[in-house]
N, C-alpha and C positions, 0 to 999 in steps of 0.2 A: 354580245351575250344573247343567245336566243334560248328561250325555254318553251317547252310544250305548254299549251294553255288549256284551261277548262273550256266549256262551251260558252254560249252567248252571255251567260250570267256574268262571266269574268272577262269578257272581250275587251273592256276598256282599260283593264289593268295593264300597266306597261311591263311589268316583270313577273309574270305569272309562271309558276312551275307546276308541272304535274307531279303530285306528291303521292306517296303510298298511303294506305289507310292509316288514319290516326295522325298523320303528319300535318304540319302547318303550312299555310300559304307563304311562299317566299316573295317578299317585296323588296324593292330597291332601297338601300339605305342612303344616307346623305353622302357617304364616301364612295358610292357607286357599287358597293357590294350588296348582295341579296341576303336578306335575313333567312336563316334556316334553323331548325331545332332538331334535337336528338329524336330519331325515329323517322325523319323525313328522307324521301328519295326524290331526287330532282333529275329530270331528263333535260339536258341542255345541249348547246352546240357552240363550239368555238368557230367564230366567223372572222372575215377580213376586218371588220370594224371594231372588233373587241380590243380591250386594253392590251398593251404589249410593252415589253421592256425594249431597251435599245442596246446597241453594241454587237460584238461578234457572237455572243451567246443569247441573242434576243429570242423571246418566246411570247406567244399569246397566252392569256389566262382569263379565267372567271374567278371572282372572289365571293366568298360566302361568310357572313357573320354568324357566329354561334355563341350563345351564353353557356359558360361552363362553371361548375363549382369545384372548389379544391378537392382533389382526390377522385373526381368523376372520371371514369375510364372510357374515353372516346375511342370509337373505331370509325374510320372513314374509308370507304371503298370507292375507287374511281375505275370505271370500266369503259372501254371503247374499242371498236373494231376498226376505227379510222386512223388512230394515232396511238403511240406508246404513252399511256397515261403516267402522270407524275403528280404526287400530292405533297403539299407543304402546309404547315400551320405556323401562324405568327400571333404574337400579342397585338391587340388592336393599336394602330398608330405606329407599328414597327415593321410593316410589311416591306419596307425598302431595305431592311437589314437581313441578317441571317435568320433562317427559320428555327423555331424551337424543335421541330421534328420534321422529317421528310421521308418519302418512300417512293421507290420506282416499281419494283415487281413483287411486292410483299404479298399479293393476293394468292400467289402460288399457282396461278394458271395463266400461262402465256405471259403477256406484258402488263396485265392489270395491276393497279396499285392498291395497297392496303396500309393505312397509317394508323398506328396506335399511339395515343398520347394521354397522359394523366397530368393535369395542371396542379401546380403547387398552391395556387390562389384562385379565388373567385374572380371572374372577369369575362370580358368579351374577347374572343379570339377569331382570327381570320383563317379560313380554310381555302387554300388556293388550288384550283383544278387547272392543269396545264399539260402540254406534251413534254416528254422527257427532254427534247431539244428542238430547236427550230420553230418555224411559224406555221406548223401544221394546223389544219382545221378539221372539223368533223363533229359527229354526234358523240355524246357520252352520257353515262348515268353515274350520279354521285349519291351515295347512301351514307347516312350517319346513324350510328347506333351506339348504345351504351353496353360495353362488354360486361358480362357477368364476372364478378370478381373471381379470380382464380381460387381454387380451393386453398384456403389458408390453414395450414396445419395448426393444431393447438400447440403453441410453442412449448418446448421443454424449458426448464428453469436452470439458470446458471447464476451463481453469485460471485462477487468479487473474491478472488483467491481460489476459485474452483476451476475444474476442467471437466470436460466430457469427451467420450470417444463415441464415434458414430460411423455410419457408412451411407454414402450416396448410392441410390439405386434408381432404376427406371420407374419404380412405383412411388417415388417421393412426390411431394407437391411441386408444381411448376410455376415459374414466374411468368410475366407477360410475354416473354419471348420463347416460352416453352422449355426453359432450362430448369433442371431439378435443383432443389435446395432443401436443407433442413433449417429449422428456426429455433432460436432460444431467446427467452425474455429475461431481462434484468431491470432492476429499478435503480434510478440515480437521482441525486439532488442537483439543482442548478450549479454549474461550475465543477461538478465531479469529473475527474479525469480517469479514464480506464484504458488499459492496453489489451487489445484483442489479438491473439495469435492463433492462426489456423494452419496446421501442418498436415501434409499429405505426401505419401510416396507414390500413390497410384495416379494422381492427376495434379494439374497446376491449380491450386486453390485461389479463390477470391472471397473476401469477407466484406459484407455490407452491414451498416448499422443505420437504423431508421426508426420510424414510429408508424403505428397503425392509425390512419386518418380516414374516417368514413368507410371503414372496412378494407381499405387498400394500404399497401405498404408504400410509404414515402421515404425515400432514401435521404440520409443526411451526410453519410461519408462512406467511402469505399477504398479498398486497397487490394492490389494484386500481389506485388512483390515488395514487401516491406524492407526498409533499410537494413542491409546486412543479413537478411533471412533467406537468401537464395530465391527459390520459386515460392516459398511459403509466404503467407500474407500476415503482415503485422500492421496494426492500426492503433494509433492513440486518438481517443475520442473524448472531447470535452462536452458534457451535456449542457445545452443552452438553457434548459429549464427542467424542473423536477417532473418526474413521471416515469412511465414504463417504456423501455426501449427494446427493440428486437434486433438480434444478430442473425443474419442469414449466412449460412455456410454453403458455398457453391463452388463450381469449377469454371475456369475460364472457357473451357471447351463446351460447356453447357450440358452435353449429354454424357459426360464422363462419369464413371462409377468408381467407387473404391472407398477405402477406410480413411478416416481423418481423426485428428485430435484438436479440440477447441479449448483454449484456456482464456480466462478473464482475470486480469490482475489489476492491482492499483497502478494507475499510470504514473509515469515519471513526473516529478514536480514540474508544474508549469513555470515558465520563466517568471521570476519576480519582476514586476513592472517598476522600472525606474522612472522618476519624474523627468519630464522635459516640457518646456514651454514653447509656444508658437513664437518663432523668431530666434530660437536657440539652435546651435549646432554642437554635437557631441561626437567624441571619438570612442571607439570600442574595439573589442577583439573577440572573435569566436575561436574556441579551442575545444578539445575533447572533454573538458570539464564543464563546458557550458550546459545550461538547461536545454531540453529538447522540445522542439515543436511537435505538433500533432503528426507531422510527417516523419518524425524521428531524427531530424537534422538539428545540429547545434543552432541555437537561436537566442537572441536577446529581445526583451519586451520592454516597451516604453509606454508611459501613460501621459496624456496631455488633456487639457480642458479646452473645449471649444464652445461656440455659440451657434444657434440655428442660423443658417444662411451664410455662415463663414466659409470661405473657399480657401483651402489649404493645399500647399504643394509639399510633398514629402520626398526627399532625395536620399538615396543610399548609394554611396560611392565606395568602391573597393578595388585595389589593384591585385589582391590575392585570390579572388573568387568571383564567380558570376552572381551578382546581387539579386535578391528577391525580397520584395516588400509585400506586407499584407496589413490592411487596416480593418480593425474590429470596432464594434460598439462596446459599451461597458460590460455587456453580457457575453462577449466573445462571439457574436454573430458577425461573420465576415462581410465586409462592405465593399472592398476593392482590393485588387492585387496588381502587381506589375513586376516584370522581369527586366526588360531592356529599354524602358522608356526614357532613361537618362542618357542614352547614347552608349555605344559599344556594349559593355557588360554591366553597366550601372543601371539602377532602377530608379524610377521617378513616377509618382502618381499624383494626380490632382483630383480633389474631391470637395464637393460642397456639403457641409455638415447639415444634417436634417434637424437636429434639436440641440438645445443646451445640454452640457454634461461632459462626462469623461469619455475618452476614446483611447484605444490601444493600437500600438504599431509594433509589428513583429519584424525584426531585421534578421535575415539569414541568407545562406547561399541557396542557389537554385537546386543544388544537390547537397550531399553530406560534405560541406566545405568548412574550412577554418581560415582565419586570417584577420588582418586589421581592416577597419572600415570607418567611415564618417557618416553620421545621420543628421539631416537638417530638416526642420519643419518651419515653413514660412507661410505667412498669409499673403495671398495673391488677390489682386483686385478682381472682383467679378466682372466678366465681360460686359461692357456697356451695350445698350441696345444699338444695333447697327444703324448707321445713317443711310438715308435714301440716296440712290444713284440712278440716273435716267440714261436710257440709250442715247448715245451721241455726246454724253457728258464726260469731261475730264476733271477729276478732283485732285487738288494738291493736299497732301497730308504730311504728318510727321509721326513716326513711332518714337515714343519717349517714355521714361519712367512714369508709371501710373496708368498706362494703357492696359488692356486686357492681355493675359498670357494664356497660351494653349497648354496642352498636357505635356509638351516637350519643353516648356519654359520660354518659348519664343513670344515676343510682343506681337500683337496684331491689332489691326483696325478692321471692323466689319462694315459691309455695305449691302443693302438689300435692294432687290428689284423684282419685278413681276414679269413672267414670260409665259409663252404658250407651248403646248406640246409640238415637237418637231422644229421649233425655232432654233436657229444657230446663233449662238452668242459668242462674242470674243471679248476677252479682257486683257489689257496690256498693263503691266506694272513695271515702272521704270524707277531706278534710284541710282544716284551716284555715291550713296553712303553705305549701301549694303547689297548683298546678293539676294535678289528678289525671289519670293516664293508666293504663288497664288494658289488658293484653294476655293473650290465651288461646293457649296453645301445646300442641302434641303433646309429651308428656313424653319421647318417644324421639328428638327431632330439634330441638336448640336452635338449629341454624343455619338452619332453614327459616323461611319467612315466618310470622308469627302467623296463627292460624286466624281470629281476630277481635280488634278493638281498639275502644276507646271513650275519648273525651276528656271531653265535657261531657254525657253521656247522661242524667244524673239530672235535668237541667232545673232544678237549684238551684245557681246560681253555677258553680263550676268542678269540681264533683264528678262522678265517672264511674259509669255503670251500663252493664253489658254483659250482654245476654241472647243465648244461643246454643244451638242444638240440636246435640247431639254427633253426629258422623258415624259413630262406631264405639264399641264397648265397649273401655275401656282407661284408661290414666292420662293426666292432663292437668296442665298447670302454668299458674297465674295469676301474672302479674308485676305488682306494684304499683310504680309509678314516677311521677315528676313529668313534666309535659309539657316543661319546660325542663331543660337539662342542668346548670344551676348551682343547682338547687333541692334542698332537703332539708327534713326536719321530721317531725312526728307525723302518723299516719293511722289509720284503722280500715278493715278489709276484712271484708265480710260475704258469705257464700256461701249461696245459696238454691236449693233443688230446686223448680223450677216444674212438674215432672212432664211427662207427654207433652203434645204439642200438643193443645189442646182440640178435640173433634170438632165439626163444624158442626151447628147446629140445623136444623130444617126449618120451612118457611114456605109457606103456600098462597097462590096468587094471589087477591087480594082481601082479604088479611089484613093486620093491623098488629101489629108487634112493638115492645114497649117494653123497653128494656134499658139497660145502663150499661157503659161501658168501664172496666176496672179493671186494676191492675197484675198480676193473675193471668191476663189474657187473652193470646191469641197475639200475636206481634209479626211484622211483615213485615221485609224486609231493611233498611228505613230506620229501624227502631226504633219504628214506629208501631203502637199497639195496635189490634186489630180484633176484631169479632164476625162470624162467618160463618153463613149460613143457606143450606141447599140447597132447590131448588124444581125442579119439572118444567115444561117448556115444549115446545110443538110448533113445528115448522118454520114460520117466517114469523109467529109469534105476536108481536104488538106489545105491549110491556109498559112501564109507567112505574114508576120507583123514586124515592121521596121520602124523604130523610133530614134530620131537623130536630134540632138540639141547641141548648140555651141556654148551654152551657158550653164547647164547642169548635167549631172550624171544620170542618163536616161534609164528608166525601167518601164517595160511594157508588160501589162498583166491582162489576162483574159479570164472571164468568169461569167456567172449568171446572177441576175438581180432577182432575189426571192423576196417579194413584198417589201422592197426598200432596203434589204440587207444584201450585201455583195458576198457571193460565195466564189472565191478564187479557185480556178482550175489549173492555171499554168502561168508562169512569168519568166522573164529574162532580164538580165542586167547588162552584161558586157559581151554578148556573143558576137556582135559586129565589130567592136573595138573596145578600148578601155572604158569609154564613156557612152557608147552607142549600143542600143539593144536590138536584137533580132530574135524572134520567137517563131519556130515552126510548130504548128498545132493541128490536131485532127479533131473535128467536131464529133462528140460522142453520140449525138442524136440530132434529129431535126429540131430547130428552135431558134429563139432569139437570144443572143449573147451580148456581153458588154466587154469592150476593150478599154482599159485605162491607160492613159499616158501620164506618167508621173516621174518624180525625181527619186533618187536613191536616198537622199538625206532630207530631213525636215527643213522647212522655211526656204527652200529653193524655188525660184521663180525664173521666168524667161521663156523665149520662143522655142518652138519645136516643129518638126515635120513628122507626121505619122502616115504610114502607107500600109494598106491591107490588100493582099493579092493572093492568088492561088499559087501553091508551091510549083516550081518548075518540074 
């Protein structure tokens, strides 16, 4: 990350950015991000040494920390003539997961990016400046500003049992995306249920319900096509607290105009909460006479009492429909949902309760479904702290009742280790009692998706082998578990340091290389070993690559090495024979290229002969 600097006064500062008038000096944070505030403009540069992701879609990036308050309307603009700018924003500590918002070409001029984001809560957020794809470098300008709140119309009034007719026109108020809408306010007490119906013949309507916070609209619920209402919008909304709420009547197309009718009625009765205790399993049936969820689908509601820190697993199994679970607190604030976490069409969610008190579970189908089901709530053991494992160490363990369970109900043991950016690590999980499954996770985020997983990668029965290049220096966790949730038994886990990715060798045109694929070789994303050789070629030079092996199905691949990431240009599997490869290729330009000698299937090793020659 390079920033333009002020003069000698700031020459000793390591992360100085040239800021626009009234802006703050950007300084490097402990996490490697630079601090920035609303109103600042930073002139920076993506360089070869900057932070980067790994894998086929790797990119370089610079991160900036910004403090935002709930309802604050952030606008970030990233401009560059050297690369296609892309912006993303994350909650602090969550930058390895999915962004809260992102933008590619929103600035409306060329490929520059403009991101608009309104947080629901106070906190620190990470703005990431990066190219749209690849490891491009170059200069850029990042500017943060606070958008003026869009003109909020004085909402009309609507009461429960009433309706209004209106018309969307180009002169109406606009939301953050420039879409016109009309607004209507109503008051509700905590727990009140209302049904909102927006009907229109001239456009596809969408209805939104929310509250005004710090002058901005914060959405709480939305519906486009309500159950059984065609293109009209029908929304059942339960007020989480007493106060004034706002309904926005808009169109899916945004700029569409036309007449509409909005009605607000008393909502259908909320499902009566039936008591259930942790450890209990009950049978139920959804039918057309069942109470309705906020989505309008038949639903049953259950209430249980839990304690702070208690970890519960809730399972909904049904043969007649696709199961859907939702967990609420006592005030009906949604805490977690799940569709297919129980396998096939069954639902299962695992959640750690935040406080003592009552909780609600809604059991329903993914759509407007009916049929029999069983619901079970059980307490699961909180995952124990992971044990330490060292490189070169093999540990013997046993998965047994009382171990931690993951969200799919599988037992697991966790092991932690420290690694460095670019280090290749390999873990091997063997068991004669169960089908082995390995997961590698960031130690700081148990709820994020695994960085890597493997089921049968060892190529010997059902044992697992996972090889992964670490994206950053830090702590990681290996999870040893069975592939099926009902399995348990003995296992061994081995952790191996494979060192940095092997450097490519070199090969002259007209030469022959004799080599062997081994377990110490590099791995591609499919878990296939390969040897790499670099060579020089001139534009339009016609070359032939021949790869022969008596022990594995040979594949030859030609590409370019872009800052450590391979960009494949051409490959061949069986052109010479059933298991031997021959590739005729023409160089697109002068340059250095890479040829890979590899196998067709993962885990294949053995000797080979590779020849590079000019085509006859």
